[in-house]
C-alpha positions as CSV (number, residue, x, y, z in Angstrom):
1,M,89.8,66.9,98.4
2,E,89.5,65.3,95.2
3,R,86.1,63.6,96.5
4,F,84.4,67.2,97.5
5,Y,85.4,68.2,94.0
6,R,84.5,65.0,92.3
7,R,80.8,65.4,94.2
8,R,80.4,69.1,92.9
9,I,80.9,68.2,89.4
10,E,78.1,65.3,90.1
11,Q,75.6,68.2,91.6
12,V,76.3,70.5,88.5
13,R,75.5,67.2,86.1
14,R,71.9,66.5,88.1
15,R,71.1,70.3,87.8
16,L,72.4,70.2,84.0
17,A,69.9,67.1,83.1
18,G,67.3,68.7,84.8
19,A,67.7,71.4,82.4
20,G,67.7,69.1,79.6
21,A,71.2,70.7,78.5
22,D,74.3,68.4,77.2
23,A,77.3,70.5,78.8
24,L,77.8,73.6,80.8
25,L,80.4,76.4,80.0
26,L,81.8,77.9,83.0
27,T,84.0,81.0,82.6
28,H,83.8,82.6,86.1
29,L,87.0,81.8,87.7
30,T,85.7,81.7,90.9
31,N,83.0,79.3,90.1
32,I,86.5,77.2,88.0
33,L,88.1,77.0,91.3
34,Y,85.4,75.9,93.4
35,L,84.9,73.0,91.2
36,C,88.2,71.7,90.4
37,G,90.9,73.9,92.3
38,F,92.5,75.5,89.0
39,S,93.1,79.3,90.4
40,G,94.6,80.8,87.5
41,S,93.6,84.3,85.9
42,A,92.8,82.6,82.5
43,G,90.6,79.6,82.5
44,A,86.9,78.3,81.0
45,L,85.4,74.9,82.0
46,L,83.2,72.5,80.4
47,V,81.6,70.1,82.1
48,E,79.8,67.2,79.7
49,P,78.3,63.8,81.1
50,S,81.6,62.3,80.9
51,C,84.5,64.4,81.2
52,V,85.1,67.8,82.5
53,S,87.8,70.0,80.3
54,L,89.8,73.0,81.9
55,F,90.8,75.5,78.9
56,T,93.7,77.6,79.6
57,D,96.9,78.8,78.0
58,G,100.5,78.1,78.0
59,R,101.5,80.6,80.9
60,Y,99.3,77.9,83.8
61,I,100.5,74.6,81.8
62,L,102.7,73.9,85.4
63,Q,99.8,75.1,87.4
64,S,97.3,73.6,86.3
65,R,98.9,70.4,86.0
66,E,99.4,70.9,90.2
67,E,96.1,72.5,90.9
68,A,93.6,71.1,88.8
69,T,91.7,68.1,89.8
70,G,89.7,65.6,88.2
71,V,89.6,67.3,84.7
72,R,91.3,67.4,81.3
73,V,93.7,70.4,80.8
74,R,93.8,71.8,77.2
75,I,96.2,74.1,76.5
76,S,95.1,77.1,73.9
77,R,97.5,78.7,71.7
78,G,94.7,81.2,70.7
79,P,91.8,82.9,72.2
80,L,90.1,80.5,75.2
81,L,86.7,81.1,73.7
82,G,87.6,80.2,70.3
83,A,89.4,76.8,71.2
84,V,86.1,75.9,73.3
85,G,83.8,77.0,70.6
86,Q,86.3,74.3,68.1
87,H,85.7,71.8,71.0
88,L,81.7,72.3,70.9
89,R,81.6,72.8,66.9
90,K,83.0,68.6,67.2
91,M,79.9,67.7,69.4
92,G,77.6,68.3,66.6
93,R,73.9,69.0,67.3
94,A,73.9,70.2,71.6
95,R,72.4,72.3,74.2
96,V,74.9,73.6,75.6
97,A,74.1,75.8,79.2
98,Y,76.4,79.1,79.9
99,E,76.9,81.5,82.9
100,P,74.7,84.1,81.2
101,S,75.7,87.2,83.9
102,R,79.3,85.9,83.5
103,L,79.5,86.6,79.5
104,S,79.8,90.1,77.7
105,V,78.0,90.1,74.3
106,A,81.2,90.3,72.7
107,Q,82.1,87.4,74.3
108,K,79.1,85.2,73.5
109,S,79.2,86.3,69.8
110,E,82.8,85.0,69.8
111,L,81.6,81.7,71.3
112,G,78.9,81.4,68.5
113,R,81.0,82.0,65.6
114,A,84.0,79.4,66.8
115,A,80.8,76.9,67.4
116,G,79.0,76.9,64.6
117,R,75.1,76.8,64.3
118,K,74.4,73.1,65.6
119,I,74.8,74.7,69.1
120,R,72.3,75.7,71.2
121,W,72.9,78.2,73.9
122,V,70.9,78.0,76.7
123,G,71.6,80.4,79.9
124,L,71.5,79.0,82.8
125,A,71.9,81.3,85.8
126,N,73.4,80.4,89.6
127,V,74.2,76.7,88.8
128,V,77.4,77.1,90.7
129,E,76.7,79.9,92.8
130,D,73.8,78.0,94.6
131,L,76.1,75.1,95.3
132,R,78.8,77.4,97.1
133,A,76.1,79.2,99.3
134,V,76.0,75.8,101.5
135,K,79.7,75.5,103.0
136,D,80.8,71.8,104.3
137,A,83.1,71.9,107.2
138,E,86.4,72.6,105.8
139,E,84.6,75.7,104.1
140,I,83.7,76.8,107.1
141,A,86.8,76.2,109.3
142,R,88.9,78.5,106.5
143,I,86.4,80.9,107.1
144,G,86.9,80.8,110.4
145,E,90.8,81.1,110.4
146,A,90.8,83.9,108.2
147,G,87.9,85.7,111.0
148,R,90.4,84.9,113.5
149,L,93.2,86.6,111.6
150,A,91.4,89.4,110.8
151,S,90.4,89.7,114.7
152,E,93.8,89.3,115.9
153,V,94.7,92.9,113.6
154,F,92.0,94.6,114.6
155,A,93.1,94.3,118.1
156,E,96.7,95.3,116.8
157,I,95.6,98.0,115.2
158,L,94.0,99.7,117.9
159,P,96.8,101.2,119.6
160,L,97.7,103.5,115.7
161,V,94.0,104.8,116.3
162,K,94.8,107.8,117.6
163,P,94.8,111.9,116.1
164,G,97.0,112.6,113.6
165,M,96.9,109.3,112.2
166,R,96.0,109.3,108.3
167,E,93.6,106.9,107.1
168,L,95.4,105.6,104.1
169,E,98.2,105.0,106.8
170,L,95.7,102.9,109.2
171,A,94.0,100.8,106.2
172,A,98.0,100.2,105.1
173,E,98.8,98.9,108.4
174,V,96.0,96.7,108.5
175,E,96.7,95.0,105.0
176,Y,100.0,94.8,105.9
177,R,99.7,92.6,109.0
178,M,97.0,90.9,107.4
179,R,99.6,89.7,104.9
180,R,102.3,89.0,107.8
181,K,99.9,86.8,109.3
182,G,99.7,84.6,106.1
183,A,96.6,86.0,104.2
184,A,96.8,86.1,100.6
185,G,95.5,89.7,100.7
186,A,92.7,92.0,101.5
187,A,89.1,90.6,100.6
188,F,88.2,94.0,99.4
189,E,89.9,97.5,100.1
190,T,90.2,97.8,103.5
191,I,87.7,101.0,104.9
192,V,88.7,103.6,107.3
193,A,86.8,106.3,107.5
194,S,86.6,108.8,110.4
195,G,84.8,111.8,111.4
196,A,82.2,113.1,109.1
197,R,82.8,110.7,105.9
198,A,82.1,107.6,108.6
199,A,78.7,108.1,107.4
200,L,79.6,106.8,104.0
201,P,79.0,103.2,104.3
202,H,81.7,102.4,101.2
203,A,83.9,104.9,102.0
204,R,87.6,104.6,100.7
205,P,90.8,105.8,102.7
206,T,91.9,109.5,102.1
207,E,94.9,111.4,103.6
208,K,92.4,112.6,106.1
209,R,93.6,112.7,109.4
210,L,91.7,111.3,112.4
211,G,90.6,114.3,114.5
212,K,90.3,114.3,118.4
213,N,85.9,113.2,119.4
214,E,85.0,111.7,116.2
215,L,84.0,108.4,114.9
216,V,86.3,105.7,113.1
217,V,85.0,102.8,111.0
218,L,87.2,100.0,110.6
219,D,86.1,97.5,107.8
220,L,88.3,94.9,106.9
221,G,88.6,91.3,105.6
222,A,91.4,88.7,105.0
223,I,91.9,86.3,102.0
224,L,93.0,82.9,103.9
225,A,93.4,79.9,101.7
226,H,90.8,81.3,99.1
227,Y,88.2,81.9,101.8
228,C,87.3,85.4,102.6
229,C,86.2,86.9,105.9
230,D,84.7,90.6,106.5
231,L,84.7,92.2,110.1
232,T,84.2,96.0,110.9
233,R,84.2,97.7,114.1
234,T,83.4,101.5,114.9
235,V,85.7,103.2,117.9
236,Y,85.5,106.7,118.9
237,V,88.6,108.8,119.6
238,G,88.0,111.0,122.7
239,R,85.1,111.0,125.2
240,A,81.5,110.0,123.3
241,P,78.7,112.0,123.8
242,A,75.3,110.7,124.8
243,R,73.7,110.7,121.3
244,V,76.7,108.6,119.8
245,R,76.7,106.1,122.3
246,R,73.0,105.7,122.2
247,W,73.5,105.0,118.3
248,Y,76.2,102.2,119.3
249,E,73.8,100.7,121.4
250,A,71.0,100.6,119.1
251,V,73.2,98.9,116.2
252,C,74.1,96.5,119.0
253,Q,70.4,95.4,119.4
254,A,69.7,95.5,115.6
255,Q,72.6,93.0,115.3
256,V,71.4,91.1,118.4
257,A,67.8,90.5,116.7
258,A,69.2,89.8,113.2
259,R,71.1,86.6,115.0
260,E,68.2,85.5,116.7
261,A,65.8,85.5,113.7
262,L,68.8,84.0,111.6
263,R,68.0,79.8,111.6
264,V,67.3,77.5,108.8
265,G,63.9,77.7,107.0
266,V,63.6,81.6,107.6
267,A,63.4,83.6,104.8
268,A,66.7,86.2,104.1
269,G,64.3,89.3,104.7
270,T,62.8,88.0,107.8
271,V,66.6,88.4,109.1
272,D,66.8,92.2,107.5
273,A,63.2,93.1,108.8
274,A,64.2,92.0,112.4
275,A,67.4,94.1,112.3
276,R,65.1,97.2,111.1
277,R,62.4,96.8,113.8
278,A,65.2,97.0,116.3
279,L,66.6,100.0,115.0
280,K,63.1,101.3,114.5
281,G,62.4,101.2,118.3
282,F,65.6,103.7,118.7
283,R,64.1,106.1,116.0
284,L,67.0,105.0,114.1
285,E,65.5,103.0,110.9
286,H,65.8,105.8,108.1
287,R,69.6,106.0,109.3
288,F,70.4,102.1,108.0
289,V,70.7,102.7,104.2
290,H,72.0,99.1,103.2
291,S,71.3,95.8,103.8
292,T,72.0,93.8,106.8
293,G,74.2,91.2,105.8
294,H,75.4,88.9,102.6
295,G,77.1,85.5,102.1
296,L,80.9,85.1,102.5
297,G,83.2,82.4,100.9
298,L,85.5,82.0,98.1
299,E,84.1,85.6,97.1
300,V,83.1,88.4,99.7
301,H,79.8,88.9,98.4
302,E,77.2,85.9,97.7
303,E,74.6,84.3,98.3
304,P,72.1,84.8,100.6
305,R,71.6,88.2,100.5
306,L,70.3,89.4,103.7
307,A,68.4,92.3,102.3
308,R,64.4,93.9,102.2
309,G,62.1,91.2,100.4
310,Q,64.3,88.2,99.6
311,T,62.5,85.4,99.8
312,R,65.3,83.0,99.7
313,L,65.6,80.3,102.5
314,V,68.3,80.1,104.7
315,Q,70.1,76.8,105.0
316,A,72.4,74.9,107.3
317,G,75.8,75.8,105.9
318,N,75.3,79.3,105.1
319,V,77.9,81.8,106.3
320,V,76.8,85.2,106.2
321,T,77.9,88.9,107.6
322,L,75.5,90.6,110.0
323,E,76.3,94.5,109.7
324,P,73.7,96.4,110.5
325,G,74.5,100.7,111.0
326,V,73.2,104.4,111.6
327,Y,74.8,107.1,109.4
328,V,74.1,110.3,110.5
329,E,75.5,113.2,107.3
330,G,77.7,115.6,108.7
331,V,78.4,113.7,112.1
332,G,79.6,110.3,111.0
333,G,78.7,106.6,111.0
334,I,78.4,103.1,113.0
335,R,78.6,100.0,111.6
336,I,78.9,96.8,113.6
337,E,79.9,93.7,111.5
338,D,80.1,90.0,112.4
339,D,80.5,86.6,110.3
340,V,78.1,84.0,111.1
341,V,77.8,80.5,110.0
342,V,73.6,78.7,110.1
343,L,74.3,75.3,111.6
344,A,71.5,72.7,111.8
345,D,70.6,73.4,115.1
346,R,72.4,77.0,115.9
347,T,74.3,79.7,114.9
348,E,78.1,80.5,115.5
349,V,80.2,83.4,115.1
350,L,83.5,83.1,113.4
351,T,84.9,86.7,114.1
352,S,86.1,87.0,117.8
353,A,86.6,91.1,117.7
354,P,85.4,92.8,120.7
355,R,81.9,94.4,120.3
356,E,81.4,96.6,123.2
357,F,81.7,100.5,122.1
358,L,85.9,101.2,122.5
359,E,86.7,105.1,123.6
360,L,90.4,105.5,122.6
């Protein structure tokens, strides 16, 4: 694994050289994990031309020794950003890049005071995020394992989806069973939305009990070996009317169209447009209120975004969700979501839960 971290650091250094910066300060913990393996809750990583320093506190002396690869660990007795600033002050005049979306105004001021006036700060966005968007074989395998785990849990909880079961109870069962199978936890708050509440794309589970003759949206994700999956299925409790079956078929076709459009070299917005065209054929495009998908990895939302107007080109190694949906106020909603990896000559689906319409 050490060679992977070393390669990633060298990629960051090349980006720094291109930007004319002498060092890069990273404060987003996920980016730190990606570059050196440290998973603690307090840390700052400083990438310089000849060394990499991890700043953390006394709680992580042992953990940093076990996890952090290819870095010099610096244990701070005071505020971490103050320690980073004092280190930078010793560099003299230097251009130091930072993640502008990851530092608050107060944190930036603290750094500036500690580092002194000889440090020139350069905002450099998405240096590590762009690297993370392209997964290697090991990362793809981890996401695939998480996807298989989530698919198994979905199959296990289907017998529990019945009238009288509360949404909160179902969500708790999902997360309990994911942990029993080895997940570190849920990648996001599990969504169980039934009846009219299924029309809320990001509904939180409530005390509501499932009723007869209504849609139920189940959106779940597991974290396994630090990597996330994201799976959504929609079922019907009872016998579905013709219009609901038609909506489900429309969403199925939209997902198929998106996958057919997903390939190396196409703009991310093109994939989104393909899903919308399929829904337009059913006169349901106005019922699709979010983007078609997003990147997936150490975080549940990464680049690329499969959304309107996105010109970023799809690359081999991208892992994305494909999750078109239809939402009808007062009735409910339907979403079908799978995780898909883009390879040089094809795509592969990493989630295996059944996609046929299930009436329970």
